[in-house]
N, C-alpha and C positions, 0 to 999 in steps of 0.2 A: 614577371608577375609582384618582383618587387615595385617594379612603379606604378600597379594597382594599390602596394599596401602604403607607399608614401603618399598616396592621392588620399588614402580612406583619409588618413592621419595628417593631411595637412586641410582636409574637409573638417575631421574633430576639431583641429586648431579654428580655423573661422570662425565653427559654429562658436566655441568657446569663448572667440572673442565679442562675437556678435551680441553672446549673451550677458558678457559679464559687464556692458553699457548701463543695463540696467540698475546695476550697485550705482551706478556717478549719476544717475537722471536727478537724485533729489538737489543735486548740484546744481545742474544747470537749470537757467531760468529763460525764455526770449523776452522776458518784460526787464529782465534787470541787464544794464549797459554791460558791466564786467564779467555777467555768463553767458553772453550768446554766444560769443566766440566757440565756446565751450561745449553749448548747448549744439551747434552747428556740425562739430568736429564729433561729436559722440553720436549724433543720426548718420556722418559720413562712414562711423567706424562700425556703428549696428549694420546698416545696409552691405558696405564693405562686403564686410565676415559672412552674411545672409548667402548673397550671392556667390563668393567666393565658395566657399560652402558646396550650392549646388551643384555650381561650375566642373570642381574633383569628382562628386557624386555622378554628375553626368560622362565624364570622360571615363569613370570605371564602366559604368552603363553601357557603353560605347565600344568598350573591346567586349566585355560580358557576350554582348549579343554578334560580334566576328567572333566569336570561339565556336568552331563549327561543331568540337568533343562538349558542348557544354547545354543542357536543355534545359527550360525555364520553367519550372514548374507553375500550376495555376493558383489561380488567385489574387487576392491584394494583399501585400506585403505591411501596410499600414494598421490593417485590422490583428496584423500576428505579433502578440505581445511572450514576454518572458523566454524568445528559441533558441536564446545561448546564455552563456555567465553573465559577459558582457550587458546584451539588454535588459536581463534581468536589473541589475543594478539600476541603468536606469528609466525600466520602465517603473519601476518602484517609487525612484525619485520624482516621476513626471506624474504618478497616482496621489504621491504625499505636496507637492506642489501644488496641485488640483484642486486637492480634497482641503488644505489650509485656507489657498484664496476662496473657496466657495465658504468656509466658515468663517471667514474676515467679512464677508461680504453682511454675510445674518448676527452677528456677534457687533460687528460695526468698530469695535475700540481695539482694535491691534494695532500694538506697534510700526510703528513704520521700517522699519528693521526687518521685521517678521513677513509684513508685509513682500517689501523689495526680496526677501530672501525664497520667498514661495514662487515671486514673478519669475527669477532667477530659475527656480528650479523648473516648477512646468516650462520655462522655454527652452533651455537645456535638455532637458529630458524627454521633451519631443523631440527636438532636432537629434540625439542619439538615437531615440527611438527608431525614427527613419532612418539612422545609420546602420543599428546592429540588427535591424529587424526585416535587413532590406534583402534581397539578390546580389546586390553587388559583395554586402560584404560577407558572404557565402559565399558566393564565388570566389573572392580573393583568397578567403581561407582557407579553403578547398583545393585553390594552385596551389598556394603553400605548402599546404603540407603535401600534395602532389597524387591525389585523386581526383584530378578533373574529368579523368573517363569516370568516371564512377558514375555521371549523369549522362552515360550515353545510354539514350533510352528515357528516360527517366526514372531509372530505379534508384540512384544514389536518395539517401536520407540523410547525409552529412549534415 
């Protein structure tokens, strides 16, 4: 199960890397010759981080589905909010980012750094919402604590 914990950490890092590209986008431009290479590098890092984060989550999901002692809960994890301590933090970050973005559209005169921070908070918060409210995170956390068997028959609620 240590492997799944590492995979989750790798997906968090990949999603963070993908979201961090938002901070550098104001410096990149496809219209200026000197920054066009930087713009392509940012785009590549964004997509590479996003794809790697999803791949690591899919690997954990594959292990979870192969575990005969683990019984999945029903329901869509994307609709689950505030399900554990890290999820509470990142769900609050997601909500704060979205509220700031929506209000910036209505107010219209937000500083660029605040809009960039709101985009980063929304993107990273959404990605972490998907990680920490997921069945994969719950599976890895419970397996690490040695409570995998509590899921036989769907009776566990850890």
